[in-house]
N, C-alpha and C positions, 0 to 999 in steps of 0.2 A: 510212312514214306521213307524214313531213313533205312528201315530194314529192306525195303524194295528198291533202294537206290542201286544203279548199275555201277559198281565199283571197278569194273574191268577197264573203264575208260580213264581211271585215275592212276597215279604212280603206285598205288597200293595193290592194284590188280584185283582179281576175283577174291571174295571172302574166303573161299575154300583154301586159297594159297597162303592166307595170313598165318603168321606164327601164333602159337597157342597163347602167348602172353598178350598179344594184341586182341585176339578174339575174346579172351577173358575180361580184359579191361573194358572192351566195347560193350559186352553183355551187362557189365555192372552199371555203366553210365546210362545205358538205355532204360534201366529200371528206375532211375532216380527222378523224382519230381522236381529237383533243383536243376537249373540250367548248368550243364557241364559240357565242356568241349575238350577233346583230346587232340594234342598237336603231335603227330607221330613222325619220327625220323628227323633228320637234320634240317629239313625244309618245313617241318611243322604242318604235315598234311592234316586237314581238319576233319574230325569225326565228332558229332555232337548228338544230343538227344532232342526229343520234341520240345522240351521246355526251352532249350537254347534257340531252337528255330523261331520261337515267338520273340525272343530277345533280338534276334538278327533282323527282324522286319523283312523288308523286300529284298534284302541281300540273300535270303534263303530262297531256293535251294542251291544257288550258285556257289555258296561257301563250301558245301559238301565236297570233300576230296580236293579242295584247292589248297595252295600254300598260304599260310597265315599272313605272310608278308604282303602277298598280292591280294588276298581276300579282304584284309583290313589295311589298305595302303595308307590311309590317313594317320594310322598309328604304328607305322612300320618299325620305327626306332624303338618304341616301347616294347613291341613283341620280339624284336631282335634281342633285347636284354632278357626277356622272359625265357627264350629258347637257350640263350647262352648259360643262364644260371641253372635252368632245369636240367639240361643235358650234362651239366657238370655235377649233378647230384644235389643241387641246392634247392631251397624253397623260397617262395616270396609270398607276402601277404600285404594287401592294401585295404585301407578302410576309407570309404567315401572318396575313392580315387576319381578325380575329374578328368574326363576325356571328351574329345569332340569326334563323334562318329557320324557317318553318312548312311544311316540305316534305311532312310526313306528318300534318298536322292538329294537331300539337303543337309548342310551341317547341323548337327544337333548336340547340344551340351548335355552330357550325362554324368552321373556319379554312380560308382559301383564299389561293392566289397569284392575283392579278388583274392583267391587263394590258389597258388601254383605249387604243384608237387611233381617230382620225376616219376615216370612209369618205367619199371625195369623189365628187361627181356629175360629169356631163359637163363642167361649166364649171369644175371644180376647187374647188368650194365644199363644205365639210363638210356632208353631208346625213344622216349617221348616225354611230353609234359601234359599233365591233366590240370584243367582249370575249372574251379567252381566259381560261377559268376552270379552274383546277386545284385540286381540294380537297386540303388537307393535314391534315385533321382527325386521321387516324390517326397521322401523323408527329408532329404537335404533342402529341397525347395521350401518345404513346410517350415523347417527350422530357420531358414533364411528369412522367410516371411515373418515368422514370430520374432526373430531378432530385429528385423526392421521395425515391426510394430512396437517392440519393446523400446528401441532407440527413439522412435517417434514419441512414445509416451513419456520417456525420460526428458525429451526436449520440451514437450508440453508441460511436464512437471516443473522443469527448471524455469520456463518462461511464464508460468501461471502468475497472474496479478495478485493472487492470494498466497498466504503461507501454507505449506504442505509438509507432512512428514509421514513416514510409514514405520510403525512400531511392531516388532515381532514378539510373539509369545506372551505368557502371563506376567513376565517381568517388564514388558514394554520396552524392548531393546530397539534403539534407533537403527533402522536399515537405510532409510533415505530421508534427506531433508532438502528442500529447495532453497534458492538464495533468499527468498523473502523470510523463510523460517530462520535461516542463519542470521539475517539482519535483526529479527525480533529478539533472538537470544544473545546477541552481541558477538556473532561469529565464533562461538565456542565449538570445539571439536567434540561432537557427541556420537558419531557413528560407532556402533558396536557397544555402546554403553546403555544401561537401563536408565529410564527417566529419573529415577530417584538419585542416581549417581551423577548423571549429566547435568541436571538442573535441581540441585538440592534445595534451593530456596522455595521451590514449589511444594515441598513435602507437607508443610503445615497449612497450605492454602486450599486443600481439598481436591486438587486436580488428579492426584493419584487415585483417590477413591472413585472419581468419575470414570477414569480409565478402567479400573477394576469392574465397575458396574457394567460398562459397555462390553468388556471381554466376557464377563460371566453370563450376562443376559442375552448377548447377541443382538441387542437393540441399540440403535444410535442414541447418543447423548449430545444435546446441543445447548448452548448458552449464548446470550446476547448481552453485549456491553458489559462483559464480565471483568471485574477488576482483578489485576494481579500485580505482584511486586517482583521485578526481575533485577538481578545484578548483571546488567549488560556490560559494565565496565568497572573494574576495581577503583578507577580514578574517581568516578562519579557516584559509586555506591548504589544502594537500592533505588529503583526507579518505578514509578507508578505507570502502568499501561492499562488500556481497556481493549478487549478483543471480543469479536463474534467468532464462534468456532463450533465444529461438530466432530465428535468421535464416532467414526463409522466402522463397525466390525466387518472383517473380511473372513469368509468361511471357505473351508475346503469342500471337496465333493461329498465328504462324509457328513457335512453340516457342522463340523467342529470349527470354532473360531480360532484362527491362526495369527491374524494381524489386526491392528487398529489403524485405520487411515485417518489422519488428522488434517483437517482443512479449515481455514478461517481467515479473518482479516483483522489487522491492527486498526481499530477504530478510535484510537485515543483522540485524534484531532476532532473527529465528529462529536465525541462525547463532550469534549471541552467546549466546542462550538455550541452544542445544545444547551450546556450549562450556562454559557454566556448569554445565549438567546433568552433563556428563562429569566436570568437576572435582568436583562434589558427590558423584557416585557413587564416584569414586576416594577422596575424602575420607571418605565414609561407610564404604567398605571398610577404610580405614586406621583409622578410629575404632572400628569394630566389633572389629577385631583387637586394638587397644589395650585396649578395654573387656574383651574376653575374657581378655586377659593380666592385666589388673588384677583381675578376678574370680578368676582362677586363683591369683594371688599372695595375694589376701586369704584365699582358702579354705585354701591349703596352709600359709601361715605362721600363720594363726589356729589351725588344727588342731594344728600342731606345738607351739604353746605353751599350748594349753588344758588345764585340769585335768579337765574333764568334757565329755561330749557336749552338755549343756545350755548350759554356758558357751560352747562352740564355736559352737553353733547361734545363740545370742543375739548373739554378737560378729559372726558372718558376716552375719546378717540386718541388723544395725544398720549395718555398714560398706557393704554393698551398697545399702541404702536411702540412705545418705549419698552414695554414688557416683551413684545414680539421680537424687537431687535436684540434684546438681551438673550432671549431663548435661541434665536438663530446663531448668535455668537457661540453659545455653549453647545448647541447641537452639532455644530461644525467640528467640535472636538470631542464628540461622544460623551458630553457632560463629565469630562474628566477634570475640568477646571478651565481657567483662562488667565492670560497674562494681565497684570494690572494696567499696563499701557493700552492693551486692547480694550479693556473695560472702559477706560477714560475716553478713548477714541470713539467707541460705539455710543456711549451715553451723551457725548458732547458734539457728535457729528453735525447735527442740525444747527448748531450755534457757532461753529468754527469756520469763519470766512477767510480764506487765504489772502483775499484782496484787502480785508480790513480786520486784521487779527486783533481779537480782544481777550484771548485766553492765553495765559502764561502758565504752562504746566511743568512741574518738576516731579519726577517719580523714579524710584529705584526699580531695577528688574525684580519682579516678584510674581510668583505663581499663586493665584487665588483659588480657594476651594469653590465648587460650583455655587453653593447657596450664598457664600460671601460675595462672589462676583455678581450674582443676580441682585442681591440687596443693595450693593454699592452702586450698581448701574441705575437702579430705580431712584436712589437717593440723589445721585448726580443729576438725573433728569429733572427732579423736582426743584433742585437748587437752580439749575439753568433756566427752566421755564419761569420760575419766580423772578430771576434776575432779568429775563427778557421782558417781563411785564412791568415790574416795579423797580428793578434795581439797576446795576451798572450796565447790563447789556441792553438797556432801553435807550441808552444815549451813545452817540457816536464816539465820544471821548472816553466813555467808561471802559473799564477792563476788569478782569477777574484773575487773581493769582490762586493757583491750586498747587499746594505743596503736599506731597505724600512722602513719608519717610518712616524708617524703622529706628526706634531708639530703645535704650535700656532704662527702665524705671524700676527702682527697688529690686534690682537683679532679675527683672522680668523683661523679655522682649515684647515691645509694644509697637503696634502699627498706628501711625498718627496721620490724619489728613486734615488740612486746613483749607477752607474756602474763604477767600477774602476779596470783597468787592471794593473797587476804587473808582471814583469819578462818576458815580451815579447820583440820582436825586437824593434828597434827605430821607433818611430811613426812620420809620416808625414801627413800633410793634404792631402786628396785625390785630384787627378787631375781631375777625372770624378765624376759627381754627378748623380747617378742613382736612382732606385726605393727606395733603402734603405735609402739614404739621404733624399729623398722627404718624406718618411714615418716618419722618426725620427724628422726631422726639421720642417715640416709643418703639416702633417696630424695628428700626435699624439697630439701636443699641441692644435690644433683646436678641436679635438674630446673631449679632457679633459678640455678645457678652461684654459690651463695652459701654462707654459713656459719651454723651453728646452735649455740647454747649453751643448755644446760639446767642450771639451778641448783636443787638440792633443798634449799632453805633451810628451817630449822625453822618459820619463820612462813608458809611457802607456796612453791609451785613457781613458778619464773620461767623462761619460755621466750623466747629472743631469736633473731630471724632477721634477717640482713642480706644483701641481694642487690643486684647491679647493677640500677639502674632499667631499663636497656636489656633485661635478661633478663625483667623483669616485663612490659614493654611489647611487646617484639619476639619473645619466645619463643626465647632461645638455649639451649633445654633439650634433653632427650633425646627428646621427642616421643612 
């Protein structure tokens, strides 16, 4: 089409009249498969090849023989500079030059590689400018898309709820780490450093060997609840952590491993919670067995000493309720112990009438070990129920003094409790010895590694307990 174009209607006139330099340059550009346009004369009359006509879109063939400033009016100033430089003998080169062209009747953003050179006439004077035009719009848009995807991946990488890192090469050099990984390692600067240098404390913990295995084999390596020691802070020193993680090899098109992607979670809290749960389950099993043994002992010994089924039933129910109240008190504090005042209040609650107070309690602030608290609560219940049936609490004018104290005896800290009944009926030693006597005289001192004395005085029963304070606090009992 370009060869058959009627050039006589243009400022250049018929081809036969063109100077030799113009005809030669035109012949060369017509043979090129690359889009080329020649801007001839001071107005830049456009002559181009078939490849350029495809680039021009619907602007072809109107561009042939037109002035470049009018042909591409939307970039007139850009082309003014091209003509100025080219006709002065200079050259221009642009890479991925962004322009807005109206090639199909609407504005279109395009990118191009442009190279401009002067075309000389017979005298060696620049008479035109030749432009090699290579559109790079697809490549630029592809790179922009890749860059956006890369940025999006980096954002996802940074916002991921798990820790992540990218390691390069056989020395496992850190290229990327996300905030969670930084938090795991104590915010150390590791980028550009191999793992062995960035995290030297891991050298003897086998993690380097696992990385080497993943890099060498090309197969992922994963571990669950893996223990590691990290120096996250010089102030706190080595710290134990537990992690789930996977080392995922990344391969090139050739199949060669180039990177290791590290992904995982700090599961330290979960592991600790699971450990605590196992301990609690074991402790629960132990306590259930102990409770059943206690119920069995209460039942068998109560039945053995009871005079009637009603007496046995009432005694068993009362003692099991006392045991239940003591368990509730300890369960509320996860069986970590109980305050002495709370033990006293729980054990004596059914006998403490605010409108008719009969209990005078004195006790120091003291935290009791669980077994000691349970034993003491059951003993107090037996003392109170006995006083309500036969002792001071069976009379309106009767009262009970309960004094708990810690004293030093022979350089040892001793816990001492005295139960003294006043104003009750005359006291006599019991003719029958049932569960209550067994608990107070044998089980309680054995549980607390202490001694018990019971005085059946005419003016009221006196019960004295003395036990090492360490047994009360630390539970050196039978369990």
